[in-house]
Chimera marker file (.cmm) of the C-alpha trace (Angstrom):
<marker_set name="trace">
<marker id="1" x="0.000" y="0.000" z="0.000" r="1" g="1" b="0" radius="0.5"/>
<marker id="2" x="2.830" y="2.404" z="0.871" r="1" g="1" b="0" radius="0.5"/>
<marker id="3" x="4.618" y="1.846" z="-2.445" r="1" g="1" b="0" radius="0.5"/>
<marker id="4" x="1.411" y="2.381" z="-4.458" r="1" g="1" b="0" radius="0.5"/>
<marker id="5" x="0.486" y="5.606" z="-2.650" r="1" g="1" b="0" radius="0.5"/>
<marker id="6" x="1.151" y="8.922" z="-4.366" r="1" g="1" b="0" radius="0.5"/>
<marker id="7" x="1.657" y="10.657" z="-1.000" r="1" g="1" b="0" radius="0.5"/>
<marker id="8" x="4.064" y="9.162" z="1.516" r="1" g="1" b="0" radius="0.5"/>
<marker id="9" x="4.111" y="10.498" z="5.065" r="1" g="1" b="0" radius="0.5"/>
<marker id="10" x="5.738" y="7.598" z="6.855" r="1" g="1" b="0" radius="0.5"/>
<marker id="11" x="6.599" y="3.986" z="6.197" r="1" g="1" b="0" radius="0.5"/>
<marker id="12" x="5.401" y="1.743" z="8.972" r="1" g="1" b="0" radius="0.5"/>
<marker id="13" x="7.999" y="-0.923" z="9.704" r="1" g="1" b="0" radius="0.5"/>
<marker id="14" x="7.541" y="-4.645" z="10.277" r="1" g="1" b="0" radius="0.5"/>
<marker id="15" x="8.879" y="-4.060" z="13.790" r="1" g="1" b="0" radius="0.5"/>
<marker id="16" x="6.044" y="-1.603" z="14.505" r="1" g="1" b="0" radius="0.5"/>
<marker id="17" x="3.472" y="-4.213" z="13.482" r="1" g="1" b="0" radius="0.5"/>
<marker id="18" x="5.235" y="-6.893" z="15.544" r="1" g="1" b="0" radius="0.5"/>
<marker id="19" x="5.270" y="-4.794" z="18.697" r="1" g="1" b="0" radius="0.5"/>
<marker id="20" x="2.037" y="-2.786" z="18.716" r="1" g="1" b="0" radius="0.5"/>
<marker id="21" x="-0.154" y="-5.495" z="20.227" r="1" g="1" b="0" radius="0.5"/>
<marker id="22" x="2.257" y="-5.811" z="23.145" r="1" g="1" b="0" radius="0.5"/>
<marker id="23" x="2.348" y="-2.058" z="23.688" r="1" g="1" b="0" radius="0.5"/>
<marker id="24" x="-1.435" y="-1.749" z="23.652" r="1" g="1" b="0" radius="0.5"/>
<marker id="25" x="-2.809" y="-5.024" z="25.034" r="1" g="1" b="0" radius="0.5"/>
<marker id="26" x="-6.545" y="-5.387" z="24.563" r="1" g="1" b="0" radius="0.5"/>
<marker id="27" x="-6.794" y="-2.354" z="22.274" r="1" g="1" b="0" radius="0.5"/>
<marker id="28" x="-5.387" y="-3.746" z="19.026" r="1" g="1" b="0" radius="0.5"/>
<marker id="29" x="-7.580" y="-5.818" z="16.724" r="1" g="1" b="0" radius="0.5"/>
<marker id="30" x="-6.110" y="-7.550" z="13.675" r="1" g="1" b="0" radius="0.5"/>
<marker id="31" x="-8.193" y="-8.581" z="10.684" r="1" g="1" b="0" radius="0.5"/>
<marker id="32" x="-6.487" y="-10.831" z="8.144" r="1" g="1" b="0" radius="0.5"/>
<marker id="33" x="-7.991" y="-12.091" z="4.881" r="1" g="1" b="0" radius="0.5"/>
<marker id="34" x="-6.579" y="-15.066" z="2.996" r="1" g="1" b="0" radius="0.5"/>
<marker id="35" x="-7.192" y="-16.514" z="-0.438" r="1" g="1" b="0" radius="0.5"/>
<marker id="36" x="-5.554" y="-19.707" z="-1.636" r="1" g="1" b="0" radius="0.5"/>
<marker id="37" x="-3.522" y="-19.918" z="1.586" r="1" g="1" b="0" radius="0.5"/>
<marker id="38" x="-2.038" y="-16.448" z="1.010" r="1" g="1" b="0" radius="0.5"/>
<marker id="39" x="-2.662" y="-13.209" z="2.907" r="1" g="1" b="0" radius="0.5"/>
<marker id="40" x="-4.411" y="-10.832" z="0.486" r="1" g="1" b="0" radius="0.5"/>
<marker id="41" x="-5.370" y="-8.078" z="2.950" r="1" g="1" b="0" radius="0.5"/>
<marker id="42" x="-4.949" y="-7.046" z="6.561" r="1" g="1" b="0" radius="0.5"/>
<marker id="43" x="-6.273" y="-4.295" z="8.753" r="1" g="1" b="0" radius="0.5"/>
<marker id="44" x="-4.926" y="-3.155" z="12.100" r="1" g="1" b="0" radius="0.5"/>
<marker id="45" x="-7.589" y="-1.394" z="14.150" r="1" g="1" b="0" radius="0.5"/>
<marker id="46" x="-7.712" y="0.138" z="17.606" r="1" g="1" b="0" radius="0.5"/>
<marker id="47" x="-10.720" y="-0.597" z="19.796" r="1" g="1" b="0" radius="0.5"/>
<marker id="48" x="-11.671" y="1.449" z="22.844" r="1" g="1" b="0" radius="0.5"/>
<marker id="49" x="-14.883" y="2.498" z="24.593" r="1" g="1" b="0" radius="0.5"/>
<marker id="50" x="-17.268" y="1.157" z="21.935" r="1" g="1" b="0" radius="0.5"/>
<marker id="51" x="-15.281" y="2.725" z="19.081" r="1" g="1" b="0" radius="0.5"/>
<marker id="52" x="-13.172" y="1.090" z="16.373" r="1" g="1" b="0" radius="0.5"/>
<marker id="53" x="-10.522" y="3.216" z="14.664" r="1" g="1" b="0" radius="0.5"/>
<marker id="54" x="-9.379" y="1.741" z="11.366" r="1" g="1" b="0" radius="0.5"/>
<marker id="55" x="-5.691" y="2.622" z="11.327" r="1" g="1" b="0" radius="0.5"/>
<marker id="56" x="-3.504" y="0.579" z="8.953" r="1" g="1" b="0" radius="0.5"/>
<marker id="57" x="-4.855" y="-1.252" z="5.922" r="1" g="1" b="0" radius="0.5"/>
<marker id="58" x="-2.719" y="-3.345" z="3.601" r="1" g="1" b="0" radius="0.5"/>
<marker id="59" x="-3.912" y="-5.024" z="0.440" r="1" g="1" b="0" radius="0.5"/>
<marker id="60" x="-2.502" y="-7.236" z="-2.315" r="1" g="1" b="0" radius="0.5"/>
<marker id="61" x="-3.431" y="-5.092" z="-5.292" r="1" g="1" b="0" radius="0.5"/>
<marker id="62" x="-3.035" y="-8.010" z="-7.711" r="1" g="1" b="0" radius="0.5"/>
<marker id="63" x="-6.047" y="-9.656" z="-6.056" r="1" g="1" b="0" radius="0.5"/>
<marker id="64" x="-7.973" y="-6.570" z="-4.950" r="1" g="1" b="0" radius="0.5"/>
<marker id="65" x="-10.541" y="-6.418" z="-7.723" r="1" g="1" b="0" radius="0.5"/>
<marker id="66" x="-11.017" y="-10.148" z="-8.152" r="1" g="1" b="0" radius="0.5"/>
<marker id="67" x="-12.063" y="-10.474" z="-4.524" r="1" g="1" b="0" radius="0.5"/>
<marker id="68" x="-13.562" y="-6.956" z="-4.159" r="1" g="1" b="0" radius="0.5"/>
<marker id="69" x="-11.188" y="-6.637" z="-1.225" r="1" g="1" b="0" radius="0.5"/>
<marker id="70" x="-11.776" y="-3.002" z="-0.322" r="1" g="1" b="0" radius="0.5"/>
<marker id="71" x="-15.511" y="-3.517" z="0.116" r="1" g="1" b="0" radius="0.5"/>
<marker id="72" x="-15.490" y="-7.095" z="1.451" r="1" g="1" b="0" radius="0.5"/>
<marker id="73" x="-12.920" y="-6.171" z="4.130" r="1" g="1" b="0" radius="0.5"/>
<marker id="74" x="-15.061" y="-3.181" z="5.116" r="1" g="1" b="0" radius="0.5"/>
<marker id="75" x="-18.157" y="-5.426" z="5.280" r="1" g="1" b="0" radius="0.5"/>
<marker id="76" x="-16.329" y="-7.917" z="7.497" r="1" g="1" b="0" radius="0.5"/>
<marker id="77" x="-15.104" y="-5.254" z="9.899" r="1" g="1" b="0" radius="0.5"/>
<marker id="78" x="-18.548" y="-3.663" z="10.185" r="1" g="1" b="0" radius="0.5"/>
<marker id="79" x="-20.054" y="-7.125" z="10.784" r="1" g="1" b="0" radius="0.5"/>
<marker id="80" x="-17.493" y="-7.709" z="13.561" r="1" g="1" b="0" radius="0.5"/>
<marker id="81" x="-18.340" y="-4.310" z="15.078" r="1" g="1" b="0" radius="0.5"/>
<marker id="82" x="-22.059" y="-5.137" z="15.135" r="1" g="1" b="0" radius="0.5"/>
<marker id="83" x="-21.454" y="-8.598" z="16.626" r="1" g="1" b="0" radius="0.5"/>
<marker id="84" x="-19.206" y="-7.111" z="19.334" r="1" g="1" b="0" radius="0.5"/>
<marker id="85" x="-21.257" y="-4.072" z="20.334" r="1" g="1" b="0" radius="0.5"/>
<marker id="86" x="-18.984" y="-1.505" z="18.696" r="1" g="1" b="0" radius="0.5"/>
<marker id="87" x="-21.191" y="1.505" z="18.002" r="1" g="1" b="0" radius="0.5"/>
<marker id="88" x="-18.762" y="3.890" z="16.252" r="1" g="1" b="0" radius="0.5"/>
<marker id="89" x="-16.528" y="3.119" z="13.268" r="1" g="1" b="0" radius="0.5"/>
<marker id="90" x="-13.863" y="5.646" z="12.284" r="1" g="1" b="0" radius="0.5"/>
<marker id="91" x="-12.299" y="5.052" z="8.883" r="1" g="1" b="0" radius="0.5"/>
<marker id="92" x="-8.727" y="5.889" z="8.006" r="1" g="1" b="0" radius="0.5"/>
<marker id="93" x="-7.679" y="9.302" z="6.776" r="1" g="1" b="0" radius="0.5"/>
<marker id="94" x="-7.051" y="8.509" z="3.107" r="1" g="1" b="0" radius="0.5"/>
<marker id="95" x="-8.674" y="6.883" z="0.083" r="1" g="1" b="0" radius="0.5"/>
<marker id="96" x="-11.723" y="9.131" z="0.041" r="1" g="1" b="0" radius="0.5"/>
<marker id="97" x="-13.423" y="7.923" z="-3.135" r="1" g="1" b="0" radius="0.5"/>
<marker id="98" x="-14.645" y="4.524" z="-1.839" r="1" g="1" b="0" radius="0.5"/>
<marker id="99" x="-15.706" y="6.168" z="1.419" r="1" g="1" b="0" radius="0.5"/>
<marker id="100" x="-17.727" y="8.742" z="-0.497" r="1" g="1" b="0" radius="0.5"/>
<marker id="101" x="-19.462" y="5.926" z="-2.396" r="1" g="1" b="0" radius="0.5"/>
<marker id="102" x="-20.242" y="4.252" z="0.952" r="1" g="1" b="0" radius="0.5"/>
<marker id="103" x="-21.758" y="7.580" z="2.108" r="1" g="1" b="0" radius="0.5"/>
<marker id="104" x="-19.248" y="8.212" z="4.899" r="1" g="1" b="0" radius="0.5"/>
<marker id="105" x="-19.556" y="11.463" z="6.809" r="1" g="1" b="0" radius="0.5"/>
<marker id="106" x="-16.254" y="13.320" z="6.576" r="1" g="1" b="0" radius="0.5"/>
<marker id="107" x="-15.031" y="15.277" z="9.565" r="1" g="1" b="0" radius="0.5"/>
<marker id="108" x="-12.125" y="17.734" z="9.585" r="1" g="1" b="0" radius="0.5"/>
<marker id="109" x="-8.830" y="16.541" z="10.984" r="1" g="1" b="0" radius="0.5"/>
<marker id="110" x="-6.181" y="18.831" z="12.308" r="1" g="1" b="0" radius="0.5"/>
<marker id="111" x="-2.527" y="17.989" z="11.876" r="1" g="1" b="0" radius="0.5"/>
<marker id="112" x="-0.110" y="19.806" z="14.135" r="1" g="1" b="0" radius="0.5"/>
<marker id="113" x="3.502" y="20.030" z="13.048" r="1" g="1" b="0" radius="0.5"/>
<marker id="114" x="6.468" y="21.666" z="14.682" r="1" g="1" b="0" radius="0.5"/>
<marker id="115" x="9.766" y="22.052" z="12.852" r="1" g="1" b="0" radius="0.5"/>
<marker id="116" x="12.824" y="20.444" z="14.384" r="1" g="1" b="0" radius="0.5"/>
<marker id="117" x="14.794" y="23.693" z="14.067" r="1" g="1" b="0" radius="0.5"/>
<marker id="118" x="13.739" y="27.327" z="14.094" r="1" g="1" b="0" radius="0.5"/>
<marker id="119" x="13.684" y="29.447" z="10.961" r="1" g="1" b="0" radius="0.5"/>
<marker id="120" x="11.781" y="27.042" z="8.699" r="1" g="1" b="0" radius="0.5"/>
<marker id="121" x="8.342" y="28.197" z="9.779" r="1" g="1" b="0" radius="0.5"/>
<marker id="122" x="7.382" y="29.972" z="6.546" r="1" g="1" b="0" radius="0.5"/>
<marker id="123" x="8.396" y="26.960" z="4.442" r="1" g="1" b="0" radius="0.5"/>
<marker id="124" x="6.601" y="24.564" z="6.791" r="1" g="1" b="0" radius="0.5"/>
<marker id="125" x="3.401" y="26.642" z="6.721" r="1" g="1" b="0" radius="0.5"/>
<marker id="126" x="3.401" y="26.693" z="2.904" r="1" g="1" b="0" radius="0.5"/>
<marker id="127" x="4.098" y="22.951" z="2.713" r="1" g="1" b="0" radius="0.5"/>
<marker id="128" x="1.300" y="22.113" z="5.143" r="1" g="1" b="0" radius="0.5"/>
<marker id="129" x="-1.266" y="23.901" z="2.965" r="1" g="1" b="0" radius="0.5"/>
<marker id="130" x="-0.141" y="21.764" z="0.011" r="1" g="1" b="0" radius="0.5"/>
<marker id="131" x="-0.081" y="18.487" z="1.958" r="1" g="1" b="0" radius="0.5"/>
<marker id="132" x="-3.756" y="18.417" z="2.925" r="1" g="1" b="0" radius="0.5"/>
<marker id="133" x="-4.987" y="14.854" z="2.210" r="1" g="1" b="0" radius="0.5"/>
<marker id="134" x="-7.943" y="16.029" z="0.149" r="1" g="1" b="0" radius="0.5"/>
<marker id="135" x="-5.500" y="17.571" z="-2.339" r="1" g="1" b="0" radius="0.5"/>
<marker id="136" x="-4.369" y="14.057" z="-3.298" r="1" g="1" b="0" radius="0.5"/>
<marker id="137" x="-7.696" y="12.275" z="-3.493" r="1" g="1" b="0" radius="0.5"/>
<marker id="138" x="-9.889" y="11.430" z="-6.438" r="1" g="1" b="0" radius="0.5"/>
<marker id="139" x="-12.775" y="12.760" z="-4.396" r="1" g="1" b="0" radius="0.5"/>
<marker id="140" x="-14.256" y="15.813" z="-6.022" r="1" g="1" b="0" radius="0.5"/>
<marker id="141" x="-16.671" y="18.228" z="-4.470" r="1" g="1" b="0" radius="0.5"/>
<marker id="142" x="-16.580" y="16.944" z="-0.883" r="1" g="1" b="0" radius="0.5"/>
<marker id="143" x="-15.014" y="18.711" z="2.022" r="1" g="1" b="0" radius="0.5"/>
<marker id="144" x="-13.055" y="16.877" z="4.641" r="1" g="1" b="0" radius="0.5"/>
<link id1="1" id2="2" r="1" g="1" b="0" radius="0.2"/>
<link id1="2" id2="3" r="1" g="1" b="0" radius="0.2"/>
<link id1="3" id2="4" r="1" g="1" b="0" radius="0.2"/>
<link id1="4" id2="5" r="1" g="1" b="0" radius="0.2"/>
<link id1="5" id2="6" r="1" g="1" b="0" radius="0.2"/>
<link id1="6" id2="7" r="1" g="1" b="0" radius="0.2"/>
<link id1="7" id2="8" r="1" g="1" b="0" radius="0.2"/>
<link id1="8" id2="9" r="1" g="1" b="0" radius="0.2"/>
<link id1="9" id2="10" r="1" g="1" b="0" radius="0.2"/>
<link id1="10" id2="11" r="1" g="1" b="0" radius="0.2"/>
<link id1="11" id2="12" r="1" g="1" b="0" radius="0.2"/>
<link id1="12" id2="13" r="1" g="1" b="0" radius="0.2"/>
<link id1="13" id2="14" r="1" g="1" b="0" radius="0.2"/>
<link id1="14" id2="15" r="1" g="1" b="0" radius="0.2"/>
<link id1="15" id2="16" r="1" g="1" b="0" radius="0.2"/>
<link id1="16" id2="17" r="1" g="1" b="0" radius="0.2"/>
<link id1="17" id2="18" r="1" g="1" b="0" radius="0.2"/>
<link id1="18" id2="19" r="1" g="1" b="0" radius="0.2"/>
<link id1="19" id2="20" r="1" g="1" b="0" radius="0.2"/>
<link id1="20" id2="21" r="1" g="1" b="0" radius="0.2"/>
<link id1="21" id2="22" r="1" g="1" b="0" radius="0.2"/>
<link id1="22" id2="23" r="1" g="1" b="0" radius="0.2"/>
<link id1="23" id2="24" r="1" g="1" b="0" radius="0.2"/>
<link id1="24" id2="25" r="1" g="1" b="0" radius="0.2"/>
<link id1="25" id2="26" r="1" g="1" b="0" radius="0.2"/>
<link id1="26" id2="27" r="1" g="1" b="0" radius="0.2"/>
<link id1="27" id2="28" r="1" g="1" b="0" radius="0.2"/>
<link id1="28" id2="29" r="1" g="1" b="0" radius="0.2"/>
<link id1="29" id2="30" r="1" g="1" b="0" radius="0.2"/>
<link id1="30" id2="31" r="1" g="1" b="0" radius="0.2"/>
<link id1="31" id2="32" r="1" g="1" b="0" radius="0.2"/>
<link id1="32" id2="33" r="1" g="1" b="0" radius="0.2"/>
<link id1="33" id2="34" r="1" g="1" b="0" radius="0.2"/>
<link id1="34" id2="35" r="1" g="1" b="0" radius="0.2"/>
<link id1="35" id2="36" r="1" g="1" b="0" radius="0.2"/>
<link id1="36" id2="37" r="1" g="1" b="0" radius="0.2"/>
<link id1="37" id2="38" r="1" g="1" b="0" radius="0.2"/>
<link id1="38" id2="39" r="1" g="1" b="0" radius="0.2"/>
<link id1="39" id2="40" r="1" g="1" b="0" radius="0.2"/>
<link id1="40" id2="41" r="1" g="1" b="0" radius="0.2"/>
<link id1="41" id2="42" r="1" g="1" b="0" radius="0.2"/>
<link id1="42" id2="43" r="1" g="1" b="0" radius="0.2"/>
<link id1="43" id2="44" r="1" g="1" b="0" radius="0.2"/>
<link id1="44" id2="45" r="1" g="1" b="0" radius="0.2"/>
<link id1="45" id2="46" r="1" g="1" b="0" radius="0.2"/>
<link id1="46" id2="47" r="1" g="1" b="0" radius="0.2"/>
<link id1="47" id2="48" r="1" g="1" b="0" radius="0.2"/>
<link id1="48" id2="49" r="1" g="1" b="0" radius="0.2"/>
<link id1="49" id2="50" r="1" g="1" b="0" radius="0.2"/>
<link id1="50" id2="51" r="1" g="1" b="0" radius="0.2"/>
<link id1="51" id2="52" r="1" g="1" b="0" radius="0.2"/>
<link id1="52" id2="53" r="1" g="1" b="0" radius="0.2"/>
<link id1="53" id2="54" r="1" g="1" b="0" radius="0.2"/>
<link id1="54" id2="55" r="1" g="1" b="0" radius="0.2"/>
<link id1="55" id2="56" r="1" g="1" b="0" radius="0.2"/>
<link id1="56" id2="57" r="1" g="1" b="0" radius="0.2"/>
<link id1="57" id2="58" r="1" g="1" b="0" radius="0.2"/>
<link id1="58" id2="59" r="1" g="1" b="0" radius="0.2"/>
<link id1="59" id2="60" r="1" g="1" b="0" radius="0.2"/>
<link id1="60" id2="61" r="1" g="1" b="0" radius="0.2"/>
<link id1="61" id2="62" r="1" g="1" b="0" radius="0.2"/>
<link id1="62" id2="63" r="1" g="1" b="0" radius="0.2"/>
<link id1="63" id2="64" r="1" g="1" b="0" radius="0.2"/>
<link id1="64" id2="65" r="1" g="1" b="0" radius="0.2"/>
<link id1="65" id2="66" r="1" g="1" b="0" radius="0.2"/>
<link id1="66" id2="67" r="1" g="1" b="0" radius="0.2"/>
<link id1="67" id2="68" r="1" g="1" b="0" radius="0.2"/>
<link id1="68" id2="69" r="1" g="1" b="0" radius="0.2"/>
<link id1="69" id2="70" r="1" g="1" b="0" radius="0.2"/>
<link id1="70" id2="71" r="1" g="1" b="0" radius="0.2"/>
<link id1="71" id2="72" r="1" g="1" b="0" radius="0.2"/>
<link id1="72" id2="73" r="1" g="1" b="0" radius="0.2"/>
<link id1="73" id2="74" r="1" g="1" b="0" radius="0.2"/>
<link id1="74" id2="75" r="1" g="1" b="0" radius="0.2"/>
<link id1="75" id2="76" r="1" g="1" b="0" radius="0.2"/>
<link id1="76" id2="77" r="1" g="1" b="0" radius="0.2"/>
<link id1="77" id2="78" r="1" g="1" b="0" radius="0.2"/>
<link id1="78" id2="79" r="1" g="1" b="0" radius="0.2"/>
<link id1="79" id2="80" r="1" g="1" b="0" radius="0.2"/>
<link id1="80" id2="81" r="1" g="1" b="0" radius="0.2"/>
<link id1="81" id2="82" r="1" g="1" b="0" radius="0.2"/>
<link id1="82" id2="83" r="1" g="1" b="0" radius="0.2"/>
<link id1="83" id2="84" r="1" g="1" b="0" radius="0.2"/>
<link id1="84" id2="85" r="1" g="1" b="0" radius="0.2"/>
<link id1="85" id2="86" r="1" g="1" b="0" radius="0.2"/>
<link id1="86" id2="87" r="1" g="1" b="0" radius="0.2"/>
<link id1="87" id2="88" r="1" g="1" b="0" radius="0.2"/>
<link id1="88" id2="89" r="1" g="1" b="0" radius="0.2"/>
<link id1="89" id2="90" r="1" g="1" b="0" radius="0.2"/>
<link id1="90" id2="91" r="1" g="1" b="0" radius="0.2"/>
<link id1="91" id2="92" r="1" g="1" b="0" radius="0.2"/>
<link id1="92" id2="93" r="1" g="1" b="0" radius="0.2"/>
<link id1="93" id2="94" r="1" g="1" b="0" radius="0.2"/>
<link id1="94" id2="95" r="1" g="1" b="0" radius="0.2"/>
<link id1="95" id2="96" r="1" g="1" b="0" radius="0.2"/>
<link id1="96" id2="97" r="1" g="1" b="0" radius="0.2"/>
<link id1="97" id2="98" r="1" g="1" b="0" radius="0.2"/>
<link id1="98" id2="99" r="1" g="1" b="0" radius="0.2"/>
<link id1="99" id2="100" r="1" g="1" b="0" radius="0.2"/>
<link id1="100" id2="101" r="1" g="1" b="0" radius="0.2"/>
<link id1="101" id2="102" r="1" g="1" b="0" radius="0.2"/>
<link id1="102" id2="103" r="1" g="1" b="0" radius="0.2"/>
<link id1="103" id2="104" r="1" g="1" b="0" radius="0.2"/>
<link id1="104" id2="105" r="1" g="1" b="0" radius="0.2"/>
<link id1="105" id2="106" r="1" g="1" b="0" radius="0.2"/>
<link id1="106" id2="107" r="1" g="1" b="0" radius="0.2"/>
<link id1="107" id2="108" r="1" g="1" b="0" radius="0.2"/>
<link id1="108" id2="109" r="1" g="1" b="0" radius="0.2"/>
<link id1="109" id2="110" r="1" g="1" b="0" radius="0.2"/>
<link id1="110" id2="111" r="1" g="1" b="0" radius="0.2"/>
<link id1="111" id2="112" r="1" g="1" b="0" radius="0.2"/>
<link id1="112" id2="113" r="1" g="1" b="0" radius="0.2"/>
<link id1="113" id2="114" r="1" g="1" b="0" radius="0.2"/>
<link id1="114" id2="115" r="1" g="1" b="0" radius="0.2"/>
<link id1="115" id2="116" r="1" g="1" b="0" radius="0.2"/>
<link id1="116" id2="117" r="1" g="1" b="0" radius="0.2"/>
<link id1="117" id2="118" r="1" g="1" b="0" radius="0.2"/>
<link id1="118" id2="119" r="1" g="1" b="0" radius="0.2"/>
<link id1="119" id2="120" r="1" g="1" b="0" radius="0.2"/>
<link id1="120" id2="121" r="1" g="1" b="0" radius="0.2"/>
<link id1="121" id2="122" r="1" g="1" b="0" radius="0.2"/>
<link id1="122" id2="123" r="1" g="1" b="0" radius="0.2"/>
<link id1="123" id2="124" r="1" g="1" b="0" radius="0.2"/>
<link id1="124" id2="125" r="1" g="1" b="0" radius="0.2"/>
<link id1="125" id2="126" r="1" g="1" b="0" radius="0.2"/>
<link id1="126" id2="127" r="1" g="1" b="0" radius="0.2"/>
<link id1="127" id2="128" r="1" g="1" b="0" radius="0.2"/>
<link id1="128" id2="129" r="1" g="1" b="0" radius="0.2"/>
<link id1="129" id2="130" r="1" g="1" b="0" radius="0.2"/>
<link id1="130" id2="131" r="1" g="1" b="0" radius="0.2"/>
<link id1="131" id2="132" r="1" g="1" b="0" radius="0.2"/>
<link id1="132" id2="133" r="1" g="1" b="0" radius="0.2"/>
<link id1="133" id2="134" r="1" g="1" b="0" radius="0.2"/>
<link id1="134" id2="135" r="1" g="1" b="0" radius="0.2"/>
<link id1="135" id2="136" r="1" g="1" b="0" radius="0.2"/>
<link id1="136" id2="137" r="1" g="1" b="0" radius="0.2"/>
<link id1="137" id2="138" r="1" g="1" b="0" radius="0.2"/>
<link id1="138" id2="139" r="1" g="1" b="0" radius="0.2"/>
<link id1="139" id2="140" r="1" g="1" b="0" radius="0.2"/>
<link id1="140" id2="141" r="1" g="1" b="0" radius="0.2"/>
<link id1="141" id2="142" r="1" g="1" b="0" radius="0.2"/>
<link id1="142" id2="143" r="1" g="1" b="0" radius="0.2"/>
<link id1="143" id2="144" r="1" g="1" b="0" radius="0.2"/>
</marker_set>
């Protein structure tokens, strides 16, 4: 997913995925989908106080359309939420077009950034205006 993305903020390492469940016991929920004995998609979610936050989604793009992975994974997660009394689902911050087609309600997100050294404030402010996620989405006409 990272390699296919046009905008790259951070690359999440294998070590992060190995350790997160230990750092947040009881809060991390893994969803893994297989086809033909192979992992074709995964989703790492955080669960707390009746809310599921969909954080990191990975997909095998060679199989995505054949299995309708984006929508079938979403269906499976929502089904799990219903079965487990989760009342609020929060989708990830990117890939707006499928979410628009699913009639998601978009809410503004605020990203706070502080430069590591002084003096770069003007550059950082200009860059932040350009890096808004909605600038890189196929979604047209919706505000986020």
